[in-house]
Every structure is written in structure tokens, then in C-alpha cells.
C-alpha positions as CSV (number, residue, x, y, z in Angstrom):
1,M,-3.1,-4.7,-10.3
2,F,-3.6,-3.5,-6.7
3,S,-4.3,-7.0,-5.3
4,E,-1.1,-8.3,-6.9
5,K,1.1,-5.5,-5.5
6,F,-0.7,-5.6,-2.1
7,N,-0.2,-9.4,-1.8
8,E,3.4,-9.0,-2.9
9,I,4.3,-6.4,-0.3
10,L,2.4,-8.3,2.5
11,T,4.5,-11.4,1.6
12,N,7.8,-9.4,1.5
13,K,7.1,-7.7,4.8
14,R,5.6,-10.8,6.4
15,I,2.4,-9.0,7.4
16,S,-1.1,-10.3,7.3
17,A,-4.0,-8.5,5.7
18,Y,-5.7,-9.0,9.1
19,K,-3.0,-7.0,10.8
20,V,-3.2,-4.2,8.2
21,A,-7.0,-4.1,8.6
22,K,-6.8,-3.9,12.4
23,E,-4.1,-1.3,12.4
24,T,-5.7,0.9,9.8
25,G,-9.3,0.7,11.0
26,I,-10.4,-0.9,7.7
27,S,-12.8,-3.8,8.2
28,Q,-11.4,-7.3,7.7
29,G,-14.1,-8.1,5.2
30,V,-13.3,-5.1,3.0
31,M,-9.5,-5.8,3.4
32,N,-10.2,-9.4,2.1
33,E,-12.0,-8.0,-0.9
34,Y,-8.9,-5.8,-1.7
35,K,-6.6,-8.8,-1.1
36,N,-8.6,-11.1,-3.4
37,G,-9.0,-8.5,-6.1
38,K,-12.8,-8.2,-5.8
39,K,-12.7,-4.5,-4.9
40,M,-10.3,-1.5,-5.3
41,P,-9.7,0.6,-2.3
42,E,-11.2,4.1,-2.0
43,V,-8.5,6.8,-2.0
44,K,-8.7,7.3,1.7
45,N,-8.1,3.6,2.3
46,L,-5.4,3.4,-0.3
47,I,-3.5,6.1,1.5
48,K,-4.0,4.4,4.9
49,I,-2.7,1.1,3.5
50,A,0.3,2.8,1.8
51,D,1.2,4.7,5.0
52,Y,0.9,1.6,7.1
53,L,3.0,-0.5,4.7
54,N,5.5,2.4,4.3
55,C,5.2,2.4,0.5
56,S,3.8,4.7,-2.2
57,T,0.3,4.6,-3.5
58,D,1.9,4.5,-7.0
59,Y,3.5,1.2,-6.1
60,L,0.3,-0.3,-4.9
61,L,-1.5,0.8,-8.0
62,G,1.3,-0.7,-10.3
63,R,2.6,2.7,-11.5
64,T,6.1,1.9,-10.3
65,N,7.9,-1.2,-9.3
66,R,9.7,0.6,-6.5
67,P,7.8,0.6,-3.2
68,D,9.9,3.5,-1.8
69,F,9.5,5.7,-4.9
70,F,8.1,8.6,-2.9
71,R,11.2,8.7,-0.6
72,D,13.6,9.3,-3.5
73,N,11.5,12.3,-4.6
74,E,11.6,13.7,-1.1
75,Q,15.4,13.3,-0.9
76,E,15.9,14.9,-4.3
77,N,13.7,17.8,-3.3
78,S,15.4,18.3,0.1
79,S,18.8,18.4,-1.5
80,D,17.7,21.2,-3.8
81,I,17.0,23.5,-0.9
């Protein structure tokens, strides 16, 4: 599921896996394994990728279809204050 969502968001944002690798400090070889579905990212790398792509980890893991899911929660919480 991760590789599908990862590839989808790369396409939608017109960003290469190479650029994500370079900007996050994750090796290009490991990033290619993520992209091709050969390997799942460790939590620290999942967070780096989600932060760079400005999406939630839940989206990348297929737990939601909304890449910006975390922002809605933050807005709801801030309006309750």
C-alpha cells in the first residue's frame, strides 16, 4: 500500500523519488526500494517523507484517502480552544 500511495503523491505533486531522497537524506537506493514496493520505510523515514511531501503518514500507509488529513484535525483542535 505504501508504494502505491507514495507513487500517487509523487505523480500528483510532480516530484521525483530522487528529489525526495536528496532532500530528506534517505539514500536513493532505499528510496527506490520504497517506490518499487520492495521495502517499507522505517518510522523515522516515513515521517521524513510525509513531512517533505506535506501529507500525513496515515495517507502514505493507506489509512485515509486524504493526504491532508492531519491538517483538518489541527484546525478542529485549534477552534476548540
